[in-house]
DOPANU-11431 format. One line per 4 residues: number of its first residue (from 1); their letters; for each residue x, y, z of N, C-alpha, C. Coordinates in nm, 4 decimals, always signed. Layout:
% DOPANU-11431
NUM) A) X/Y/Z/X/Y/Z/X/Y/Z; ...;
***
This chain:
% DOPANU-11431
1) MKHL) +22.9479/+18.5666/+24.1138/+22.8295/+18.5003/+24.1650/+22.7964/+18.5488/+24.3059; +22.9025/+18.5749/+24.3836/+22.8826/+18.6253/+24.5192/+22.8072/+18.7570/+24.5159; +22.8433/+18.8439/+24.4183/+22.7759/+18.9732/+24.4062/+22.6274/+18.9533/+24.3743; +22.5965/+18.8565/+24.2903/+22.4582/+18.8300/+24.2533/+22.3768/+18.7883/+24.3752;
5) LLSL) +22.4285/+18.6972/+24.4545/+22.3572/+18.6503/+24.5722/+22.3397/+18.7623/+24.6744; +22.4433/+18.8431/+24.6939/+22.4348/+18.9516/+24.7913/+22.3336/+19.0571/+24.7485; +22.3285/+19.0853/+24.6181/+22.2341/+19.1860/+24.5704/+22.0907/+19.1373/+24.5860; +22.0659/+19.0114/+24.5543/+21.9317/+18.9557/+24.5708/+21.8946/+18.9473/+24.7178;
9) LSLT) +21.9915/+18.9145/+24.8018/+21.9663/+18.9063/+24.9447/+21.9336/+19.0434/+25.0021; +22.0041/+19.1474/+24.9550/+21.9780/+19.2821/+25.0050/+21.8374/+19.3265/+24.9691; +21.7898/+19.2892/+24.8504/+21.6524/+19.3220/+24.8122/+21.5529/+19.2511/+24.9028; +21.5855/+19.1284/+24.9421/+21.4980/+19.0530/+25.0305/+21.4888/+19.1176/+25.1679;
13) LFSC) +21.6002/+19.1672/+25.2170/+21.6045/+19.2240/+25.3510/+21.5374/+19.3595/+25.3596; +21.5501/+19.4404/+25.2542/+21.5027/+19.5769/+25.2618/+21.3688/+19.6011/+25.1939; +21.3144/+19.5037/+25.1231/+21.1819/+19.5200/+25.0626/+21.0757/+19.4999/+25.1685; +20.9676/+19.5760/+25.1568/+20.8592/+19.5659/+25.2551/+20.7581/+19.4611/+25.2112;
17) GSNT) +20.6358/+19.4740/+25.2593/+20.5326/+19.3777/+25.2265/+20.5169/+19.3596/+25.0766; +20.4829/+19.2378/+25.0374/+20.4818/+19.2068/+24.8953/+20.3415/+19.1808/+24.8420; +20.3153/+19.2317/+24.7205/+20.1941/+19.2017/+24.6466/+20.2303/+19.1179/+24.5246; +20.3421/+19.0461/+24.5341/+20.3914/+18.9636/+24.4248/+20.4052/+18.8193/+24.4709;
21) VIVN) +20.3578/+18.7261/+24.3882/+20.3701/+18.5830/+24.4191/+20.4304/+18.5116/+24.2991; +20.4935/+18.3988/+24.3252/+20.5506/+18.3189/+24.2182/+20.4407/+18.2318/+24.1572; +20.4363/+18.2250/+24.0262/+20.3377/+18.1430/+23.9557/+20.3986/+18.0087/+23.9174; +20.5150/+18.0130/+23.8583/+20.5866/+17.8900/+23.8254/+20.7339/+17.9211/+23.8028;
25) SWSD) +20.8151/+17.8173/+23.8034/+20.9588/+17.8347/+23.7788/+21.0154/+17.7053/+23.7223; +21.1316/+17.7181/+23.6622/+21.2022/+17.6019/+23.6067/+21.3517/+17.6273/+23.6171; +21.4259/+17.5248/+23.6507/+21.5716/+17.5367/+23.6547/+21.6354/+17.4224/+23.5784; +21.7457/+17.4507/+23.5143/+21.8174/+17.3495/+23.4379/+21.8703/+17.2420/+23.5335;
29) PETT) +21.8360/+17.1170/+23.5123/+21.8795/+17.0101/+23.6024/+22.0305/+16.9871/+23.6012; +22.0972/+17.0384/+23.4990/+22.2409/+17.0142/+23.4873/+22.3261/+17.1319/+23.5326; +22.2651/+17.2498/+23.5422/+22.3421/+17.3697/+23.5762/+22.2653/+17.4571/+23.6745; +22.3310/+17.4975/+23.7819/+22.2697/+17.5895/+23.8776/+22.3318/+17.7277/+23.8609;
33) IAQE) +22.2616/+17.8273/+23.9109/+22.3141/+17.9630/+23.9069/+22.4420/+17.9712/+23.9892; +22.4439/+17.8997/+24.1012/+22.5613/+17.9014/+24.1878/+22.6857/+17.8477/+24.1167; +22.6670/+17.7473/+24.0346/+22.7808/+17.6868/+23.9639/+22.8395/+17.7781/+23.8572; +22.7600/+17.8680/+23.8055/+22.8055/+17.9517/+23.6946/+22.9102/+18.0550/+23.7337;
37) QFKK) +22.9070/+18.0969/+23.8607/+23.0049/+18.1974/+23.9060/+23.0041/+18.3215/+23.8165; +22.8863/+18.3777/+23.7956/+22.8730/+18.4953/+23.7096/+22.9543/+18.6133/+23.7624; +23.0167/+18.6841/+23.6697/+23.0941/+18.8028/+23.7043/+23.0369/+18.9299/+23.6417; +22.9627/+18.9140/+23.5298/+22.9074/+19.0307/+23.4621/+22.7799/+18.9891/+23.3886;
41) ILVV) +22.6677/+19.0403/+23.4359/+22.5378/+19.0008/+23.3807/+22.4702/+19.1198/+23.3137; +22.4272/+19.0997/+23.1903/+22.3538/+19.2022/+23.1171/+22.2068/+19.1970/+23.1588; +22.1508/+19.3101/+23.1965/+22.0102/+19.3183/+23.2370/+21.9293/+19.3748/+23.1212; +21.8307/+19.2982/+23.0737/+21.7509/+19.3381/+22.9581/+21.6028/+19.3406/+22.9953;
45) ALVK) +21.5426/+19.4586/+22.9929/+21.3984/+19.4714/+23.0141/+21.3326/+19.4755/+22.8767; +21.2590/+19.3715/+22.8446/+21.1977/+19.3584/+22.7122/+21.0608/+19.4261/+22.7109; +21.0624/+19.5577/+22.7045/+20.9390/+19.6369/+22.7008/+20.9496/+19.7385/+22.5878; +20.8348/+19.7818/+22.5356/+20.8332/+19.8755/+22.4242/+20.8656/+20.0180/+22.4676;
49) DEAT) +20.8213/+20.0535/+22.5872/+20.8422/+20.1894/+22.6358/+20.9855/+20.2068/+22.6856; +21.0579/+20.3008/+22.6267/+21.1987/+20.3199/+22.6608/+21.2168/+20.3676/+22.8047; +21.1273/+20.4513/+22.8551/+21.1386/+20.5007/+22.9926/+21.1227/+20.3866/+23.0925; +21.0258/+20.2966/+23.0651/+21.0053/+20.1815/+23.1525/+21.1254/+20.0887/+23.1469;
53) RRTT) +21.1800/+20.0720/+23.0275/+21.2984/+19.9875/+23.0113/+21.4143/+20.0390/+23.0955; +21.4418/+20.1669/+23.0856/+21.5550/+20.2241/+23.1583/+21.5330/+20.2216/+23.3094; +21.4107/+20.2488/+23.3529/+21.3816/+20.2461/+23.4963/+21.4017/+20.1058/+23.5526; +21.3518/+20.0057/+23.4815/+21.3634/+19.8669/+23.5267/+21.5089/+19.8218/+23.5297;
57) ENRI) +21.5807/+19.8471/+23.4217/+21.7199/+19.8039/+23.4148/+21.8063/+19.8773/+23.5166; +21.7841/+20.0066/+23.5319/+21.8621/+20.0834/+23.6290/+21.8371/+20.0361/+23.7713; +21.7113/+20.0000/+23.8003/+21.6775/+19.9558/+23.9353/+21.7521/+19.8279/+23.9707; +21.7543/+19.7332/+23.8783/+21.8253/+19.6073/+23.9040/+21.9756/+19.6307/+23.9093;
61) ASSS) +22.0258/+19.7107/+23.8159/+22.1691/+19.7360/+23.8092/+22.2208/+19.8098/+23.9319; +22.1354/+19.8896/+23.9954/+22.1788/+19.9662/+24.1126/+22.2047/+19.8783/+24.2342; +22.1559/+19.7542/+24.2308/+22.1708/+19.6661/+24.3466/+22.3084/+19.6018/+24.3545; +22.3805/+19.5976/+24.2421/+22.5124/+19.5328/+24.2428/+22.5900/+19.5680/+24.1161;
65) PIFV) +22.7227/+19.5813/+24.1267/+22.8048/+19.6095/+24.0085/+22.8097/+19.4942/+23.9085; +22.7622/+19.3771/+23.9500/+22.7622/+19.2631/+23.8576/+22.6575/+19.2805/+23.7488; +22.5529/+19.3619/+23.7748/+22.4471/+19.3870/+23.6783/+22.4796/+19.5118/+23.5957; +22.4623/+19.5017/+23.4641/+22.4890/+19.6142/+23.3732/+22.3682/+19.6318/+23.2812;
69) TSFQ) +22.3225/+19.7542/+23.2649/+22.2036/+19.7803/+23.1825/+22.2313/+19.7543/+23.0351; +22.1308/+19.7038/+22.9652/+22.1488/+19.6695/+22.8233/+22.1445/+19.7907/+22.7316; +22.0766/+19.8991/+22.7761/+22.0620/+20.0131/+22.6848/+22.1957/+20.0816/+22.6551; +22.2992/+20.0465/+22.7306/+22.4319/+20.0993/+22.7010/+22.4937/+20.0302/+22.5797;
73) YLNG) +22.4486/+19.9073/+22.5534/+22.5097/+19.8270/+22.4473/+22.4136/+19.7953/+22.3335; +22.2872/+19.7710/+22.3678/+22.1878/+19.7372/+22.2660/+22.0848/+19.8493/+22.2630; +22.1029/+19.9403/+22.1716/+22.0152/+20.0572/+22.1641/+21.9802/+20.0886/+22.0191; +21.9320/+20.2074/+21.9951/+21.8870/+20.2438/+21.8607/+21.9940/+20.2397/+21.7542;
77) TNLE) +22.1203/+20.2392/+21.7952/+22.2296/+20.2410/+21.6966/+22.2670/+20.1029/+21.6456; +22.2237/+19.9980/+21.7160/+22.2640/+19.8640/+21.6730/+22.1527/+19.7598/+21.6799; +22.0279/+19.8043/+21.6834/+21.9164/+19.7106/+21.6912/+21.9036/+19.6251/+21.5656; +21.9573/+19.6729/+21.4538/+21.9466/+19.5994/+21.3284/+22.0546/+19.4932/+21.3124;
81) LSKE) +22.1421/+19.4806/+21.4106/+22.2474/+19.3801/+21.4023/+22.1896/+19.2397/+21.4124; +22.2590/+19.1440/+21.3582/+22.2149/+19.0049/+21.3660/+22.2370/+18.9501/+21.5068; +22.1781/+18.8358/+21.5339/+22.1940/+18.7710/+21.6634/+22.3409/+18.7438/+21.6918; +22.4122/+18.6968/+21.5906/+22.5536/+18.6650/+21.6073/+22.6347/+18.7909/+21.6391;
85) QKLK) +22.6003/+18.9018/+21.5736/+22.6723/+19.0269/+21.5978/+22.6469/+19.0799/+21.7382; +22.5243/+19.0663/+21.7858/+22.4918/+19.1100/+21.9207/+22.5641/+19.0248/+22.0245; +22.5692/+18.8934/+22.0018/+22.6395/+18.8055/+22.0937/+22.7889/+18.8371/+22.0967; +22.8416/+18.8769/+21.9814/+22.9836/+18.9125/+21.9758/+23.0123/+19.0357/+22.0621;
89) ILKD) +22.9196/+19.1315/+22.0590/+22.9354/+19.2511/+22.1423/+22.9428/+19.2121/+22.2897; +22.8544/+19.1221/+22.3296/+22.8509/+19.0800/+22.4693/+22.9777/+19.0037/+22.5084; +23.0260/+18.9186/+22.4208/+23.1471/+18.8432/+22.4499/+23.2686/+18.9352/+22.4540; +23.2722/+19.0323/+22.3631/+23.3839/+19.1286/+22.3621/+23.3852/+19.2123/+22.4892;
93) ENFD) +23.2683/+19.2335/+22.5483/+23.2569/+19.3119/+22.6721/+23.2643/+19.2234/+22.7966; +23.2962/+19.0944/+22.7763/+23.3174/+18.9989/+22.8870/+23.1914/+18.9691/+22.9696; +23.0757/+18.9735/+22.9066/+22.9542/+18.9310/+22.9757/+22.9510/+18.7779/+22.9792; +22.9112/+18.7218/+23.0932/+22.8970/+18.5764/+23.1020/+22.7542/+18.5333/+23.1340;
97) GVLT) +22.6663/+18.6308/+23.1538/+22.5272/+18.5984/+23.1819/+22.4328/+18.7075/+23.1350; +22.3068/+18.6721/+23.1175/+22.2037/+18.7685/+23.0766/+22.0796/+18.7437/+23.1609; +22.0228/+18.8508/+23.2144/+21.8950/+18.8445/+23.2856/+21.7933/+18.9241/+23.2060; +21.6861/+18.8578/+23.1635/+21.5809/+18.9270/+23.0892/+21.4531/+18.9310/+23.1713;
101) MRLV) +21.3789/+19.0389/+23.1580/+21.2513/+19.0533/+23.2271/+21.1502/+19.1082/+23.1276; +21.0352/+19.0431/+23.1155/+20.9339/+19.0902/+23.0212/+20.7938/+19.0717/+23.0772; +20.7044/+19.1605/+23.0369/+20.5644/+19.1514/+23.0755/+20.4963/+19.0502/+22.9851; +20.4483/+18.9413/+23.0434/+20.3830/+18.8358/+22.9667/+20.2385/+18.8716/+22.9382;
105) SKEK) +20.1676/+18.9192/+23.0405/+20.0276/+18.9554/+23.0228/+19.9828/+19.0508/+23.1325; +19.8720/+19.1179/+23.1046/+19.8106/+19.2109/+23.1987/+19.6648/+19.1706/+23.2098; +19.6237/+19.1275/+23.3290/+19.4910/+19.0719/+23.3471/+19.4123/+19.1475/+23.4540; +19.2815/+19.1525/+23.4338/+19.1940/+19.2149/+23.5329/+19.1086/+19.1081/+23.5993;
109) ETNY) +19.0976/+19.1171/+23.7309/+19.0160/+19.0223/+23.8065/+18.9215/+19.0987/+23.8987; +18.8005/+19.0461/+23.9141/+18.7023/+19.1067/+24.0037/+18.6832/+19.0161/+24.1237; +18.7051/+19.0700/+24.2413/+18.6935/+18.9933/+24.3648/+18.5918/+19.0585/+24.4584; +18.5238/+18.9747/+24.5355/+18.4279/+19.0264/+24.6322/+18.4957/+19.0468/+24.7664;
113) VPGT) +18.4837/+19.1669/+24.8201/+18.5394/+19.1995/+24.9515/+18.4246/+19.1946/+25.0523; +18.4257/+19.1000/+25.1471/+18.3156/+19.0865/+25.2434/+18.2983/+19.2112/+25.3295; +18.1763/+19.2320/+25.3772/+18.1500/+19.3436/+25.4661/+18.2118/+19.3210/+25.6024; +18.2262/+19.4272/+25.6778/+18.2847/+19.4177/+25.8107/+18.1938/+19.4834/+25.9126;
117) NTST) +18.1862/+19.4247/+26.0319/+18.1050/+19.4797/+26.1390/+18.1954/+19.5592/+26.2318; +18.1715/+19.6881/+26.2426/+18.2554/+19.7748/+26.3250/+18.1903/+19.8104/+26.4574; +18.0782/+19.7484/+26.4897/+18.0073/+19.7804/+26.6134/+18.0864/+19.7360/+26.7350; +18.0996/+19.8249/+26.8334/+18.1663/+19.7880/+26.9577/+18.0822/+19.6905/+27.0374;
121) FYGG) +17.9553/+19.6762/+26.9982/+17.8666/+19.5826/+27.0691/+17.9199/+19.4403/+27.0598; +17.9752/+19.4056/+26.9421/+18.0218/+19.2700/+26.9214/+18.1570/+19.2458/+26.9859; +18.2197/+19.3523/+27.0330/+18.3494/+19.3354/+27.0964/+18.3376/+19.2848/+27.2390; +18.2181/+19.2829/+27.2970/+18.2009/+19.2347/+27.4333/+18.0763/+19.2961/+27.4942;
125) FGGM) +18.0350/+19.2436/+27.6050/+17.9137/+19.2901/+27.6686/+17.9389/+19.3910/+27.7803; +18.0647/+19.4147/+27.8098/+18.0941/+19.5058/+27.9195/+18.0520/+19.6476/+27.8871; +18.0054/+19.7229/+27.9829/+17.9766/+19.8638/+27.9655/+17.8505/+19.8870/+27.8858; +17.8589/+19.8679/+27.7545/+17.7457/+19.8975/+27.6668/+17.6282/+19.8055/+27.6955;
129) YSGM) +17.6602/+19.6770/+27.7206/+17.5507/+19.5818/+27.7475/+17.4747/+19.6216/+27.8741; +17.5504/+19.6535/+27.9792/+17.4858/+19.6884/+28.1049/+17.4028/+19.8158/+28.0921; +17.4439/+19.9057/+28.0020/+17.3717/+20.0303/+27.9854/+17.2431/+20.0139/+27.9074; +17.2195/+19.8938/+27.8504/+17.0999/+19.8726/+27.7686/+16.9806/+19.8244/+27.8504;
133) YGYG) +17.0021/+19.7896/+27.9790/+16.8897/+19.7434/+28.0608/+16.7846/+19.8534/+28.0725; +16.6577/+19.8140/+28.0582/+16.5486/+19.9091/+28.0742/+16.5112/+19.9782/+27.9438; +16.5859/+19.9519/+27.8370/+16.5554/+20.0168/+27.7092/+16.4712/+19.9233/+27.6226; +16.3974/+19.9817/+27.5308/+16.3105/+19.9034/+27.4453/+16.3843/+19.8420/+27.3277;
137) FGNW) +16.3059/+19.7664/+27.2467/+16.3634/+19.6964/+27.1316/+16.4287/+19.7938/+27.0334; +16.3759/+19.9143/+27.0229/+16.4312/+20.0111/+26.9287/+16.5773/+20.0404/+26.9539; +16.6141/+20.0396/+27.0833/+16.7536/+20.0642/+27.1164/+16.8429/+19.9485/+27.0721; +16.7930/+19.8259/+27.0898/+16.8698/+19.7094/+27.0462/+16.8810/+19.7073/+26.8933;
141) YGMY) +16.7749/+19.7399/+26.8278/+16.7751/+19.7396/+26.6818/+16.8804/+19.8361/+26.6279; +16.8961/+19.9470/+26.6991/+16.9944/+20.0454/+26.6545/+17.1362/+19.9923/+26.6533; +17.1608/+19.8885/+26.7329/+17.2950/+19.8299/+26.7368/+17.3318/+19.7671/+26.6033; +17.2312/+19.7321/+26.5229/+17.2566/+19.6647/+26.3960/+17.2415/+19.7598/+26.2767;
145) SPNF) +17.2361/+19.8870/+26.3042/+17.2149/+19.9841/+26.1974/+17.3380/+19.9942/+26.1075; +17.3227/+20.0502/+25.9874/+17.4352/+20.0640/+25.8942/+17.5523/+20.1423/+25.9509; +17.5297/+20.2194/+26.0559/+17.6389/+20.2958/+26.1156/+17.7487/+20.2058/+26.1702; +17.7107/+20.0798/+26.1985/+17.8069/+19.9873/+26.2558/+17.8490/+19.8789/+26.1563;
149) YAPG) +17.8059/+19.8908/+26.0320/+17.8350/+19.7835/+25.9368/+17.8781/+19.8400/+25.8016; +17.9945/+19.7957/+25.7546/+18.0430/+19.8351/+25.6220/+18.0070/+19.7227/+25.5252; +17.9194/+19.7472/+25.4291/+17.8742/+19.6408/+25.3382/+17.9853/+19.5921/+25.2467; +17.9681/+19.4691/+25.1978/+18.0655/+19.4145/+25.1049/+18.0567/+19.4824/+24.9693;
153) YYQE) +18.1594/+19.4616/+24.8885/+18.1613/+19.5255/+24.7569/+18.2536/+19.4472/+24.6634; +18.2384/+19.4732/+24.5346/+18.3237/+19.4101/+24.4344/+18.4373/+19.5048/+24.3984; +18.5567/+19.4495/+24.3898/+18.6748/+19.5301/+24.3604/+18.7494/+19.4733/+24.2402; +18.7803/+19.5574/+24.1452/+18.8532/+19.5134/+24.0258/+19.0014/+19.5457/+24.0426;
157) STYY) +19.0849/+19.4451/+24.0244/+19.2292/+19.4618/+24.0373/+19.2980/+19.4222/+23.9082; +19.4098/+19.4884/+23.8798/+19.4891/+19.4560/+23.7623/+19.6142/+19.3813/+23.8061; +19.6390/+19.2672/+23.7432/+19.7552/+19.1857/+23.7762/+19.8500/+19.1781/+23.6569; +19.9794/+19.1807/+23.6887/+20.0830/+19.1790/+23.5859/+20.1640/+19.0508/+23.5976;
161) MVET) +20.1669/+18.9745/+23.4890/+20.2457/+18.8518/+23.4836/+20.3804/+18.8847/+23.4202; +20.4875/+18.8647/+23.4956/+20.6219/+18.9008/+23.4495/+20.7101/+18.7765/+23.4469; +20.7768/+18.7560/+23.3346/+20.8682/+18.6422/+23.3197/+21.0122/+18.6910/+23.3287; +21.0910/+18.6244/+23.4130/+21.2320/+18.6583/+23.4282/+21.3166/+18.5360/+23.3944;
165) NIFS) +21.4137/+18.5550/+23.3074/+21.5006/+18.4459/+23.2640/+21.6461/+18.4774/+23.2944; +21.7230/+18.3734/+23.3239/+21.8674/+18.3880/+23.3425/+21.9367/+18.2923/+23.2463; +22.0201/+18.3509/+23.1608/+22.0927/+18.2729/+23.0600/+22.2412/+18.2678/+23.0935; +22.3023/+18.1561/+23.0601/+22.4474/+18.1429/+23.0680/+22.5027/+18.1623/+22.9279;
169) LNKN) +22.5867/+18.2652/+22.9096/+22.6469/+18.2865/+22.7780/+22.7585/+18.1864/+22.7523; +22.8241/+18.1418/+22.8570/+22.9313/+18.0431/+22.8398/+22.8766/+17.9105/+22.7887; +22.7579/+17.8730/+22.8386/+22.6962/+17.7475/+22.7938/+22.5925/+17.7719/+22.6840; +22.5623/+17.8990/+22.6593/+22.4660/+17.9376/+22.5556/+22.3307/+17.8698/+22.5752;
173) KLIW) +22.2773/+17.8817/+22.6999/+22.1468/+17.8216/+22.7251/+22.0786/+17.8874/+22.8452; +21.9471/+17.8661/+22.8517/+21.8680/+17.9131/+22.9641/+21.8922/+17.8201/+23.0825; +21.9201/+17.8777/+23.2009/+21.9450/+17.7926/+23.3175/+21.8399/+17.8110/+23.4267; +21.7622/+17.9207/+23.4208/+21.6545/+17.9377/+23.5189/+21.5510/+18.0360/+23.4651;
177) TGTT) +21.4238/+18.0088/+23.4941/+21.3172/+18.1004/+23.4561/+21.2081/+18.0987/+23.5632; +21.1469/+18.2134/+23.5854/+21.0396/+18.2224/+23.6834/+20.9363/+18.3246/+23.6387; +20.8100/+18.2961/+23.6657/+20.7009/+18.3881/+23.6322/+20.6336/+18.4332/+23.7604; +20.6145/+18.5634/+23.7732/+20.5519/+18.6205/+23.8917/+20.4219/+18.6899/+23.8556;
181) KSSN) +20.3355/+18.7035/+23.9569/+20.2077/+18.7726/+23.9418/+20.2046/+18.8862/+24.0437; +20.1881/+19.0097/+23.9944/+20.1940/+19.1266/+24.0821/+20.0714/+19.2146/+24.0657; +20.0406/+19.2875/+24.1723/+19.9336/+19.3868/+24.1685/+19.9858/+19.5163/+24.2284; +19.9049/+19.6218/+24.2187/+19.9389/+19.7516/+24.2779/+20.0740/+19.8047/+24.2311;
185) VSDL) +20.0877/+19.8184/+24.1001/+20.2125/+19.8709/+24.0445/+20.2044/+20.0226/+24.0391; +20.2174/+20.0853/+24.1544/+20.2133/+20.2315/+24.1609/+20.3524/+20.2910/+24.1540; +20.4534/+20.2139/+24.1967/+20.5929/+20.2575/+24.1917/+20.6719/+20.1473/+24.1237; +20.7160/+20.1723/+24.0009/+20.7826/+20.0692/+23.9213/+20.9104/+20.0203/+23.9875;
189) GLKV) +20.9891/+20.1121/+24.0417/+21.1141/+20.0735/+24.1051/+21.0933/+19.9784/+24.2211; +20.9986/+20.0115/+24.3096/+20.9704/+19.9255/+24.4236/+20.9129/+19.7916/+24.3791; +20.8347/+19.7938/+24.2700/+20.7779/+19.6688/+24.2204/+20.8872/+19.5775/+24.1655; +20.9872/+19.6354/+24.0997/+21.1002/+19.5555/+24.0509/+21.1731/+19.4918/+24.1687;
193) DEIM) +21.1941/+19.5679/+24.2759/+21.2553/+19.5121/+24.3966/+21.1744/+19.3940/+24.4489; +21.0434/+19.4116/+24.4504/+20.9524/+19.3100/+24.5016/+20.9596/+19.1824/+24.4180; +20.9645/+19.1995/+24.2868/+20.9734/+19.0837/+24.1975/+21.1047/+19.0096/+24.2192; +21.2153/+19.0829/+24.2278/+21.3454/+19.0200/+24.2479/+21.3510/+18.9473/+24.3826;
197) KTLY) +21.2887/+19.0059/+24.4831/+21.2825/+18.9421/+24.6149/+21.2085/+18.8092/+24.6065; +21.0949/+18.8087/+24.5373/+21.0151/+18.6872/+24.5221/+21.0910/+18.5816/+24.4429; +21.1602/+18.6240/+24.3379/+21.2372/+18.5306/+24.2558/+21.3507/+18.4672/+24.3349; +21.4164/+18.5473/+24.4164/+21.5272/+18.4950/+24.4970/+21.4786/+18.3848/+24.5910;
201) GQMI) +21.3614/+18.4090/+24.6520/+21.3054/+18.3071/+24.7403/+21.2766/+18.1771/+24.6659; +21.2292/+18.1902/+24.5413/+21.2003/+18.0703/+24.4618/+21.3289/+18.0014/+24.4174; +21.4338/+18.0791/+24.3886/+21.5630/+18.0204/+24.3504/+21.6177/+17.9328/+24.4624; +21.5974/+17.9776/+24.5860/+21.6417/+17.8979/+24.7010/+21.5631/+17.7673/+24.7063;
205) KDKT) +21.4302/+17.7750/+24.6856/+21.3468/+17.6548/+24.6866/+21.3867/+17.5596/+24.5742; +21.4235/+17.6175/+24.4592/+21.4642/+17.5358/+24.3450/+21.6066/+17.4815/+24.3606; +21.6748/+17.5271/+24.4654/+21.8128/+17.4828/+24.4948/+21.9096/+17.5191/+24.3834; +21.8811/+17.6323/+24.3166/+21.9761/+17.6778/+24.2149/+22.0712/+17.7818/+24.2729;
209) VSKK) +22.0351/+17.8373/+24.3911/+22.1257/+17.9216/+24.4693/+22.1180/+17.8752/+24.6135; +22.2171/+17.9112/+24.6906/+22.2207/+17.8734/+24.8322/+22.1875/+17.9940/+24.9173; +22.1075/+17.9733/+25.0207/+22.0714/+18.0826/+25.1108/+22.1913/+18.1190/+25.1951; +22.2219/+18.2489/+25.2012/+22.3374/+18.2980/+25.2777/+22.2918/+18.3556/+25.4106;
***
């Protein structure tokens, strides 16, 4: 469990500005992540694209030895196994927890970005104001020309809703879940860091982990 907290904390410290926010979360009232004392957690990215799956799982697993990628155990050679057979594999390999991450939805939103006035005239009357004495209205009018104003515009953004779950294999139940909303997914690895950072902050608020 210590490894889990340290890995999440390291992501919080080293991640930069975030374009990810928490939408909702839930924690088991009877069991906290801290109480579980996880020693080995299977990381499962539930996506169709194998490259995305491996990138996501590797990124999380690289943060701590407590995380292990699922593609090493659940791959094309054993996907047809029953639920019971898959659970047996995990128990035989001494896993005590599972972290799953999946894309819930992909949504587009259109937002209006207001215009901005870049004229130095509005920054103060010093210098430029004094130089305008004796000039006609045409000179004043020029202060409001498009050269000093960037008009507003509509911008379409794509948002990704991602659900992350943490299961206890010892208790065979879900103990925490959180959904995040992200934009600007240009670098998948950095976005995974960002999501984990946001989730860790919510786990602290939910009192399922303790801030170190």
